[in-house]
Structure formats: structure tokens, C-alpha cells
N, C-alpha and C positions, 0 to 999 in steps of 0.2 A: 680445728673446727671451721674456721673461715675458709681455708684452702679447700676443704672437702665440700662444703656447702656451695661455694661459689665456682668450683671447678667447671661444672657442666655449662653454666651460663657463659663463662669466659670463653671456653673452647668453642661453644656453639656460635658465639658472635664472631670470633676470629675466623672460623670456618666459613661463615656467611660472607665475611669480608673478602675471603679468597675466591669464593664462588661468584660474588657480585662485586667486582673491583670498584665500580663507580661509587660505592658507599664510602670509599676513601675521600672522594672529592665532594660528593653531595651530602649535606648534613654534617653531623659531628658524631660519627659512630662510636669512637672511643670515649668521647665525653658522655654519650648516652650510656655506654656500658659502665663507666665509672659511677654515674648517678644511680644506675640500677644496683650496682654493687653496694653503694652507701645505703640505699634503702633496705637492701637485704641485711646489711650489717646492723642497722637500727633494729630490725625485727629480731635478729639473733640475740642482741644484748638485752632487749626487753624480755625475751623468753627466758634467757638464762640469768639475767641480772648479775652478770659476772664478766668483767673484761678489764683490759689494761688501757689506760690513757697514756700514750707514748709520744714523745717529741720526735720529729723527723730526723733529728741529728743522732738519735739512738739507733745503732745498727738493728734493723728489723729482724736479722737472723736469730737473735736471742729470744725473740717472742715467737717467731714462726717455728723455731726448732721444736717447741713443745706444744704447737698447735693451739695457742691460746688466743681467743678473740681479742682484737685490739683496735683502737682508733688512733690514727696518726693525726694529731690535733689540727694543724693548719690546713692540711690537705682535705681533711674531713669537712671543715667549715667551707672551704672554697667550693667544693662540689655540691654541698648542701645548699649553697646560695642559689643554685639553679632551680631548686624546687621547694625550698622552705621559705617561710615568712621571716626574712632576715631582720627587717626593721623591728618586728615584734620582739625578737630576742635581744636586740640591742637595747630597746626601751626597758625591757625587764631588768637587764643588768644595771642600767643607769638608775632605775628606781630602787633597786634592792641592794646595790653595793656602791662602794665609793670609787668605782673604776671609771670616773667621768671621762678621762682622757686616754683610756686604754686603747690599744689597737683593736680594730673591729673584729679581727679573727677571734680574739679572746673574749670580746664583748658578746659575740654570737654564741661561742661555746659555753660561756658562763650562763647566758640566758637559756640555752637549751637544757643545761643541767638543772638550773634552778626551777624551770617551768615543768620539768618532768618529761620533756620531749625525748630525752635520753636519760637513763638512770645515771647516778654518780658512779664512777668506776670503783672496782674492787681494789685497784692498785694504780698509782700514777708514777710514771718514770720520765723524768725530764733531764735536760742537760744544760749546763751553764753557757755552752758555746753559742747557742743560737740567739737568744734574747733574754737577758736577765729579767726584764720587766715581765715577760710572759711566764718565765719559770717561777717568779715570785707569785704571780696570779694563781698558778696551779698549786703551788705550795700552800697559799692562803686558803683556797677552796678545800684542799685535802685536810688541812688542820681543822677547819670549821666543821667538816663532816666526819672527822676522825677516820680518814682514809689513809692507809699506809702509803707513804710517799718516799721516793728516793730521788735524789739529785746527783747526777754524775758531774762532778766538778772537773772541767776540762781545762788544763793549763794552756796558755798561748804559746809556750815554748815547745819546740819539736825535738826534744832530746830523749835519751833512753830512760832517764828518771821519770820524765813526764809520761812517757808511754807506759811504763810499769805502773805508775800511780793510777792512770786511767784504766788500764787492763784489770787491776785489782778491784776497782769500783764496779766495772761491768760484770765481773764474775760474782761479786757479792750481791749485786742487784738481781742477777739471774737466779741465784740460789734462793734469795728471799722471795722472788716471784713464784718459784716452784713451790715453796713452802706454803705460801698464801693460797695457791690453787690446788694444794694437795697432790702435787705431781712429783714423782721421784726424779731428783736431779741426776743427770748423767752428762758429763762433759763430752762424751763421745757423740751424743746427739747434737750438741752445739757444733762439733767439728764436722759432722755430716751436713748440717745446714750451711756451714761455711763453704764446704766443698761444692754444694749445689749452687751457691751464689757465685762461685768462681766459674762454673759452667755457664751460668746465665751471662756473666760478663764477657766470656769468650764469644758467645753468640751475639752479644751486642756489638762486638768489634766487627763481626761478619756483617751485621746489619749496617753499621757505619760505613764500611767499605762499599757495600752495595749502593747505598744512597749517594755516596760521593762519586760513584762511577758514571752517573748519568744525570740529566736534568731531573728535577723533583718529580717523583711519581706518587707521593703521598703528601697530604697537607702537613705543614710543620706543627700545627696544633695537635694533629692526630698522633704524631710521633711523640710529642711531649706528654700527652695524656696517656698514651700506651706505656711509656716508661714509668710514669708516676703510678699507674695501676700495678705494674709488675713489681715496683718497689715494695708495695704492700705484701707481696708474696715472696720476696727475696729470701732464699734459703729453703725453698720448697721445689718439688718437681713441677708444680703448676707454672712457676715462672719460666723454667727451662722449656716446657712444652709450649707455652704461650709465645716465647721468643722464636721457637722453631716454626710455628704456624705463621707468625708475622713475617719472618724472613721469606717463607714460601710465597706468601702473597706479594711481597715487594718484588721478589725475583720474577714472578709471573708477569707483573705489570711492566717491568723493564723489558722483558722479552717480547711483550705484546706492543711495546711502544706507547703505553698508556700514560703519557706525561701530563703533568698539570698544565704546562704551557710550553712555549718554544724554548730555544736555547737561551734567549735573553731573559734573565731574571737577576734580581739583586739579593744576595745572601745577607740576611739580617740576623744579628744577634740580639738577645734580650736579657736584661738584668732581672734577676730573681722573680719579681711579682708579675711580670708580663708574660703572656698576653692576658688581658682582662677576660676571663673565661665566660663572664656573664653576658657579653655583648657580641652577638654574631655580626652586627652591622660593622663594628670595628674590624673584625677578622676578615670579613668579605672585602672591605676597602684595602686592608693591608695586603692580603694574599692574592686576591683576584684582580682588582682594578689596577693596582700598582705593581703586581708581581713581586712583592717583597716576601721572600721565603724565610720563615723562621727556622734557623738551622741549629742554634745553640741556646739553651736556657740552663742556668747553673745546675740545678738539681736533676735535670733531665739528662745530663751527661754522666756517664757511668765510669769515667776514668778513675774516680775516687773509690769505687766499690771493690772490696776484696783485693787490695793491692799486693799483698804479700802472702807467702806460704811459710809461716813460722811453725816451730814445734809447739808454741803456745797459741791456741786459737784466739785468746783474749788480747794478746799482743797484736795479732793480725787485725782484729776488730778495732783496737785502739788506733792502729795505723790508718785504718779506713776513715775514722773520724778526722784524724790529723790531715789526711789528704783531701778532705771535703772542701768545697769552694769557700766555705765560711771560716775556715781555721787559719790563724796566723795574723800577721800585721796587715795594714792596708797595702803595703808594698807587696806582700806575699799574695794577697787576693788579686791585685792588679796583674801580677806576673802570671797567675793561673788564667786569668781572663784573656790576657794578651796572647797567651799560647794558643787559645782556641780561635781568637780573631785571625791569627796567622794561619792556623791549620785549615780553617774553612774559607779563607780568603774573603772575610766578611767586609762588606761595603758600608754597612750602617748598623747603628745600635739603637734599639728602643730602650730607653733608660727610665724605668718606672719607679717613682718614689711613693711608696705606700704611706698613706696618711697615718701619722703617729708612730711610724716605725723608726724609732729613735736610733737603734743600732746601725741602721743602714743609711741614715740621712747623710752622714759624712762620706761614706763610701761612694754613694751615687753621684754626689757633686764632684768628688775627686776623679771618679771614672769618666764623667762627662768631659771635664777639662782636659784630662790626660789624652783621651782618644781624639778629641777635637783638634788638639795641637798636632796630632799625627795625621790629620787630614781625613779622618773617618767621620762621616755624617752621624751626628748624635741628636736624637729627639728626646728631650726630657719631658716626662709626663708626671704630673702630680695628681694623685687621686686616691681612690679607695679600691683595693683589689676585691673586696667582698660586697660592700654596700653601694649599690649602683646609684642610690639617691644622693650620695656624696660626690658624684661625678657629673660633669656636664658633657653629655655625649656629643652634643652638637659642636661644642668647641674642640673636642678631641678629633672629631671627623674633619674639621677645617684644618687643624694642625697637621694631621696625617696626610691630608690632600696636598698641602704645601710641601711637606717633607718628601712625598713621593715625586712631586714635580721637580724638586731640586736635584734629586738623585737622577731622574731621567735626563735632565739637562747636562749634568756632568758626565754621565756614562753613556750618552746616546751613541748607539752603534757598536757598543762594546758588549761582547758576550761574557758575562761574569760567572 
């Protein structure tokens, strides 16, 4: 349903981006498209009052395979922060529940559900990998409202037994979801969705090679937003078609020499929660004034999607989870991140610690210390990725200014 309803708007916007390439530079076209998609999604679930609340660590292919409307929890909240009254929903949660110190992602989501801004889901599907606190929040809400809830317990080990255990849970959850929505379960449909996600990933490699072949032709934030949007449709033809259109637009811009700026720019990596999507002032200062180009953001990198072609599609999807940036020990996550730092010749890292995000508090500090010792510039930012009132924009602008100047002093005259 989502793919069918949203297909025209997505392809129309991407075609417009190809026809008017300046939209890549001026404004935030993909962010706008994502916001419009979220608004349309809210209308859909209000009309049908039937959807799945899913965590972003759950492979979206299993939901898209059966064309079931769904909300990807944290991504939904981030983009709703651009047009919804975030503080209102946070206050509703704090007044109605005991989630005083919960992450603002889930305070907003809980407030939206409790206020009726969006209906409660028909089914909720979460994973233990991402954030136990958030998984427990969804479990508690589901129990209070008697919503069928499944938690995929993902081991930290990366062995065959753990893969089999995870694969069995994914298949069980998919069958259960089909039963709840009165859809006939067919494993072949999941396999077809997986095949389409492999096609999208191959196209992403083409996109990656194009972007690496020349100075930047699109904003880093646009690339990030585009991939996050496509992730919603992973396992459908719409993701494949959107990738092809985007590649066409990038190729045309390279051929026309429509670069964002000259040869001299600094490749910047970003830890999970950055960039703060609600502040265009920060993005302008990062990208335009200091020519800091956002090249890699954890979940916007698709190396982890559809990594294998096994006889059992659920083993393949389990491997996809295990290959994600969040799976494994701290050493494993650092190794994945360092691989990208080397691959893209990254000169600096924007390391954002989201307020109350306990699982990542340790990772971010270790990451900062590790890469600082390797001579890479690291800017640590503490704040809130959703609630702009919890951040001091003026202080952030000052720190980014100093960060950009320190990079310019060290790399002056060097084309990076």
C-alpha cells in the first residue's frame, strides 16, 4: 500500500530533481520529499487504522514484501520533527507516563500515539539489537493497549547458531504479521522482495562509484535523506526505480560539471545521529561555508544490506542484521567505521551524542578517542537529535566555526 500510494510522488520529485539539478544544492529537496511522505503515511494509517510499528534494525523487506503500511520508529520521529509540535508530544509523554528520562525519539512517538496524532499500531515489531530501553518502551505500550508485539532477540555473537536463531524469529514474526493482517503467507514473496533489495544494493554501488569519481555534485544531506527514504521501500520495485532515477541525475550533473564547490573540500564522516536535520543553519555552515562534505553516515551506507544469497532467505536477512553498523562488540563497530574512514579518505568526524541515548554513550566516546589518536579531527557534539529546544544552536555554530578553521589550517592547499 505505501509503495503504491507514494510511488508517483517519489518518482515525480526525483524526475524534477533531474530536470532542475539546482534543487540538489538549493533547499533540501529530499528532506522535503521525506516530510511529504511521512504526512501521506499519517493520512494512510488514519484512514486504514492498521499498520505495523517497526524498528529500523528489522529488515524492511519482510514488511514491504506483503505491502503492509508501516512506520519506521526513529526515522518517522526525526522527519516529523520538521513539521510537528515536538515539545507538545514530549510533554504529553512526561505527564501521562513514567518515561521521564527516556530518549526524545520515543517520548515524541509515545506522545503522538497517546494524543491520537497517530493511531496505535495493529502490530509492533522490534529488535533487541538497537536499544533495549526503546524496545522496552514499545513492549510496554503494546502491553497496555493489548497490541500484538514481537521482539526479535538478536545475539551479539556472529556464528551459525546465532544466525539460525535470528532467522527463525524473523520467519515466525513474518508469519504472525501476515495472520494479523489476514494476508496469505508465501515465502516466495519474501524471496522476491530480497531479490529486489539486492538489485537496489547493486545500484547503490554504482551511485557510490559515481560520487567517488568527482568532486561532490549533490549535498551530503541529500544523499543521506535519499537513502533513508529508499530504505522504507527496500524490497520493492520503487526502491530500484528511485535508485535508477537518482543515478541518472547524478551522472548528468557530473557530465555538466555542476559541482557543489571546487576541488578543495574536506570529507567528513558522521556518527549515527548527525546531521541535526532540523537546523538548516548548521548544515549551511558545515557544507557551504567550510566545505565540509558529509560522505558517510552509518545507516545511510548500504554495505550491510542484502549481503548474501543463501538458499534460506531468512538466513540472508539475519546476516543483513549481523552486518549492520550496530551489531557486534565495540571493537567490531570501530572496525566497521574505520573501514569507511579509510575507504573515503575521511579527514574529520562529527561525533554526535544524542541526549539520553545510553547504548551509544560509550561507543561515541571510544570512537572520538580512537580516531583522535590516529590524527583525524573529531568534533564531539552533545545534544538532542529531535528536540531543538534541548540544543543551543549558537554554541554549536561557534564550535563548528572553530572546527572548520582548524581543518583549513592543517589542510591548507591540499585537495582532499
